[in-house]
C-alpha positions, 0 to 999 in steps of 0.5 A: 294246052296251057292258058296263062293266068292272065288269059283264063276265064275268057273262053279260050280253053273251050274255043281251042278245045273245039278247034282241036276236036274239029281238026282231029276229026277232019284228019281222021283221028279216031280218039283224042286224049288229054291229061289235067289236074283234078283241081282244074275244074274249068277244064274238067267242065270243058271235057264233060260238056264235050262228052269226054270220058273222064277218069282219075288215076289211082293216086288221085293226082291226075285226071285222064280225059278221052273222046272217040271222034 
C-alpha cells in the first residue's frame, strides 16, 4: 500500500496493516509478506511492532518483511 504524503503520520498505514492482517487470517492465509525501502522507518516500525521478520537484501536497497499468521 502507498499512503500519499499528505495523509502520512496519521496512523493510516498501521490501521490498514492491522485490517489486512485480520482479513488474511480470516481467509486462511498462512503467511503475509511485504517489501519496503530501508529508509521507510515508519513502515519498518509498523512491521516490527507486529512481529514481522524483517530482512534487507544483499544490495541494501530493499527490505522484505514476512509474518506467519
